[in-house]
Steps between C-alpha positions, in 0.01 A plus 500: 500500500645838405591733783354856518756765415548791739311815401691825498236766434207596725265429210640147462481447875138617513413278205662197666321572828167529325564179309594317819189633678282387212667159507446463876134601465459256212654220708273575796189481281594176324340178604709201607488156341650203681579203280706184514696306244456126538521177305730203468874512563717663231206655315672840517323678787805686635615590149155642425501724808855613424391589148197692635725701732735570209222605264340718771839675543525389861865386473751758623848546361674327789255210484561469128876483549461232767252311281736500202787375716286230662367388162855453368608315816208257501496466122143372478417717197838515330591865439141620552355641820335243730198695624417228755795615712311822577253293702681183613685649796596190697837344428334158471258639243779636286706184526209271407324735261169461685280708729475373859346778705236758410661816361297823505572789265336842463478694176272751337397633162311818414178302532534285813719391791589133539623260766604172344582181687728254322401158637699176468398234251634194681231287664697487826462880531122501456470663845689803365265527205202511737669781693539712188152424365317580824511878439495505118223627271631342179714197417738500203524126440795410281512196273806387307380479140715189451354317801137606495270473803671296774390367838650799680319733259171340605603507866576872493178573311305309763681675786435838339129420488509381862633830631241696304695622195248554221718619213767294324747628243625188324851596388604239244873561517803399295313532173836576338600137567201365301546743210198706614269225377133616535382138523713442811342807656148385411554145628646623829210740557244228424666260744504763774138603441397137546694472827372836630135456409387382848708763683266795445739768373335822381752549219787314333715713268758305298810679366780347287833642608870458547616644831863467392460672163232748607226386259154636595620631835447874445463516122359272236743255352558475129547127553130450591296683236226242558445623859260794537470519880666738748863498606575381851559850633184634336300216653643567848429872465138456395378183671224564753590307817241321707237748616489569873244293684243647737695386805377548850717723713788299645759660729746256663654646815878471478593701806339686788671838479534660842798738515367666816200498733313757288497303173373152414455392140479185292756486220487295182429507128142524379462181296166579337201732520507853629510665841421861579496713810169422667478142365384249757730198517466162667770281656396174337616262774342683794214680327589833662427811294632857494521794261811622321600838640831537310683336212870568557775451240867592476399797281220630718138412570259376234126546474465169313728198453510276194635147440878487534523798732726452804305665780446521874137508615412694812160400639258706706502252788714221640452153350682177575705444184857394433725366224317224318156658517306592188295820494205540265214740450234437762230470232710249301600236757751235402465127567713271715561127473721223634436255212510556126576341165798637308722441200857433614828526311750287692839670506723283719704182463341344809158355415177656620314257725148494637501584870851645511501838678604817318471873559270698273555866409181656366541875448674591827325228700676189631362170628583131506355304209489147366374324189188300583437360153672491162211505256700468178821595324478689169686380191624823338508338156143373489336680797395152615436434868714226653474342843795548736601425860774761529640801316835508325708797384310708238176303541182704455209360699166581658493436875301569815676681783416540867637783714566527871285814518265692271662751263352775286474373143347540156524296184804571283269589211366788711808608692866418443578632847251289696493206257871435448712340768830327573569181693822508702689212660483551876856388563709603200283808428517415130206591281358164389191603302307789351123475515188662362172462689218361287220506755416467866401156625142510621572276798715779642177693564292196601728362773514685831667416828246387757542640850491215758408532865770269636847631425842339488578657839190332649614161371857552623367593844297179509799294384734664747767586242552698182448363153823439312630355174826303529629450145751217450696508175779276371582228251311175475636269770644784707278413798228766477206270569690310771584820691153648447335182629723487808441869566123459474508216756680725749268795436195275530630369833522861616133556417552695179256469210707396198480359149756385242456571131733243343597513133415139414173503695372822347575375149263209558205735538503878468788506249453165327450683170851649510818351360863597562572756232616841616153640434333223701744543788420870517126429511555223755667742743244774435215268600687378808568857611131586468395191700767564765378857538141382556610244760714762673194727505329219690767551767699185422874437473540377143811317382567459129751244375564572132810524288365843385807543277460864391581800718233709326223266608627473858512880513150510353381267778668719763342814354155337481512357853680798655866514598413514870302175466752312285799294616723359225707194595762391249588130529840535338596133471731472198402346167758223549347392832144527362597288201663237723178474701271504194215379721246524216728387216457835328869573445553162341218573256634850434850371422346244265314776314159381619434806718619810311378768743636389837625800698876503536553266204288587196344816642651782702473533878557853629604486867384781731735795525407579862275232652368559851642164610737257326533134598696212350372152575840353406659680796256421779234265628135594443432525876777755562399698188138513618605607851693795354212585267252505789709757685510731199135447404377554855639854488272590209177342630 
């Protein structure tokens, strides 16, 4: 981009100032279009964005010098400029010639401002594509003219439709490598139209181009006289993005702003709707209402706030509200639910299992969540529904979710803010899935907790001791059931009301429908935790003797039952000792390949990191172990 020369005369200076002022005013009045580039790997997404920046004169002199040097060093385009290097900023991206992370770039033309997200084409980086698409209005979907419509092309088209993108620009790239053949263009467009027919896009605009050579980017190419449509830049400048929906007013509280005793406001960004001074708002969770007395911003007070405004609301009276609350107009109340059906995009290497606990982030609200049913997985090629028991990386599925508490929600079709959510692993804090709420589950409104006259405290008083869950975990043959049985005999002799939930016994009744896959093990422990909680509520001391191999599920049980009511005992007898005992012949079968999912052999066992009590039956007699356990347990009863 050429640099402005210094003006020497007052007239030149005044002219430059006026021109700059006009330019700034023009920029302020321009609308903003957010779009993504997506498609299969090596279809030319980064090169296309680099070419757009070049054609829009958004490349400065120093950037150009660096780009020319980098292009020579990497040598991907011979002596020509490699425009992809303008966008691929990571060293790994430049070395491999692929996009890994989402790269955002801003540029403008006299007609519009743009924010473009360059998303990776590799299937393993699907999560990054979802990130870029979640805020986009338009998707520029690239197809290599030599390859045609591929699986990843269909996947990205489906994901774009999932996140609500209604306009697709089908950029059929690398036409120079197929001699600008119009039949290749027509065949590719026909194949994509067939794949996209059930996805409900409002418009699909196909453009033949060469990102490397510049054909049909900003000006019509002489190589495609048979094409009469717009250039890519003209299409981006004139396309009408999805019209704004008639959203209800949604204001997530990010922070209670109280710099001193005289000021208390609720800070956040208005997600949708409008708020004005005098508007009556409702705290959705509590139902409290108040009127807006001030709308404070960094640039002074406003009379009215619009979507996207970062504001602090001052109310005319005190209400109980904090971070995580959602404010709405009092006359437009929002709904809450703790169960809903959603479309999930699984984004983690570890499988998604029914019953496994996660954290959900919905707007600025957090709660524990678990999958209660996997209804079907979606084949991105055919849109067919397939049955599944667990979710693998990049799977797209429809599932039911249950939350630990009701959250404010809406369907994704009505509100991106209240309909889109993330699932987060509770222990690694990795994002495992992105979700879009389809609808509330009716049973969430039809099931209510019944208040009972006799409480847990009444039952404990009658029993003469507190209810407790003593959770034994360890490998098969470690001695869990032996120790639990001996402990129950001693507690029974002391007049305590007890019960043992043993793994083998429970699988003969309550859990007889479950096998030993990871998914079944998760559900097995979830059911046991629920039963143990009910028995503890009856005032009993409940002992569970299960391998319970996964830390997540043991933590889920502790969270469900309550940390103060939960005692984890790790029977740490080694695998070698357990295998020597092999009281049930399970290890022999596992070593012979007849039992593929035995914990410690064919399936992982995750020992506790910090158990309340650890015992090793190879180092002591059961009687002495039980005597020591009684002393420690008695302190908590």
